[in-house]
C-alpha positions as CSV (number, residue, x, y, z in Angstrom):
1,M,15.9,3.2,-26.8
2,I,17.3,-0.2,-27.0
3,E,18.7,-2.9,-24.6
4,V,21.4,-4.9,-25.4
5,T,22.6,-7.7,-23.3
6,F,27.2,-8.0,-23.0
7,L,28.7,-11.0,-22.0
8,C,31.9,-10.8,-20.6
9,E,34.2,-13.9,-20.8
10,L,37.4,-15.1,-19.0
11,Q,39.5,-12.5,-17.4
12,L,36.8,-9.8,-18.5
13,E,34.4,-11.3,-16.4
14,E,36.7,-11.2,-13.2
15,L,37.7,-7.3,-14.1
16,A,33.8,-6.6,-14.7
17,G,33.1,-8.5,-11.6
18,G,30.2,-10.7,-13.4
19,R,29.7,-12.0,-16.6
20,Q,25.8,-10.4,-17.8
21,F,25.2,-6.7,-18.0
22,V,21.9,-5.1,-19.8
23,V,22.7,-1.5,-21.0
24,Q,20.0,0.8,-22.5
25,L,21.1,2.6,-25.6
26,P,19.5,5.2,-28.2
27,E,18.6,3.6,-31.5
28,N,20.9,3.4,-34.6
29,T,24.2,2.4,-31.6
30,A,26.9,0.7,-33.4
31,V,29.0,-2.0,-31.6
32,F,31.9,0.5,-30.7
33,Q,29.5,2.9,-29.3
34,A,27.8,0.3,-26.9
35,I,30.7,-0.8,-25.5
36,E,31.8,2.7,-25.0
37,T,28.6,3.3,-23.0
38,L,29.3,0.1,-20.9
39,C,32.6,1.3,-20.3
40,D,31.6,5.0,-19.3
41,Q,28.4,4.5,-17.8
42,S,28.1,0.8,-16.2
43,R,31.3,-0.9,-16.1
44,P,34.4,1.8,-16.1
45,E,37.0,-0.7,-14.9
46,L,36.6,-2.8,-18.3
47,R,37.8,-0.1,-20.2
48,P,41.4,-0.3,-20.1
49,G,41.1,-3.8,-21.1
50,L,38.8,-3.1,-24.1
51,I,39.5,0.5,-25.2
52,S,43.1,1.9,-26.3
53,D,44.5,4.8,-25.4
54,A,43.8,5.5,-28.9
55,G,40.2,4.9,-28.4
56,R,40.1,2.0,-30.4
57,L,39.1,-1.8,-29.6
58,S,42.1,-3.0,-27.4
59,G,44.2,-5.6,-29.7
60,G,43.0,-9.7,-28.8
61,I,39.5,-8.9,-28.0
62,L,36.8,-10.4,-30.0
63,V,33.3,-9.1,-30.5
64,F,30.3,-10.9,-31.6
65,V,27.0,-9.8,-32.0
66,N,24.0,-12.6,-31.6
67,Q,27.0,-15.0,-32.1
68,R,28.7,-13.9,-35.3
69,P,31.7,-12.2,-35.2
70,V,32.1,-8.7,-36.1
71,S,35.2,-7.2,-38.0
72,S,37.1,-4.6,-36.7
73,E,36.1,-2.6,-39.8
74,A,32.2,-3.0,-38.8
75,L,32.8,-2.1,-35.1
76,R,31.9,1.4,-36.0
77,T,29.0,1.1,-38.7
78,Q,27.2,-2.3,-37.9
79,V,23.9,-1.1,-35.8
80,L,22.6,-2.7,-33.0
81,K,19.1,-3.8,-32.7
82,N,16.6,-3.8,-29.7
83,R,17.4,-7.3,-27.8
84,D,20.8,-7.9,-29.4
85,S,23.9,-9.7,-27.3
86,V,27.0,-8.7,-27.7
87,M,29.8,-10.9,-26.2
88,L,33.2,-9.6,-25.8
89,Y,35.7,-12.5,-25.6
90,P,39.6,-11.7,-25.4
91,A,41.3,-14.1,-27.5
92,I,43.5,-17.0,-26.1
93,S,47.2,-17.7,-27.1
94,G,49.6,-20.4,-26.1
95,G,51.6,-23.1,-27.1
């Protein structure tokens, strides 16, 4: 098992009722799998804001692992390591 810290920013923090959550995951867990686990086991209230009905990451959510952006293509292939930090950040738009 590995331990991963999730950081929820802006409105995701409000939705989750907190900013930081530590989750235990099996080794070789990809980033998207970890997000699903966070929603399914720890913070179900985050699911509507993070995962679309089609089972994909919702549009407008940026994901960073150890402060490095994760592309949408890498979400299902990039494997997390013990003590990684995953930041979930809603994109900001405006004029």
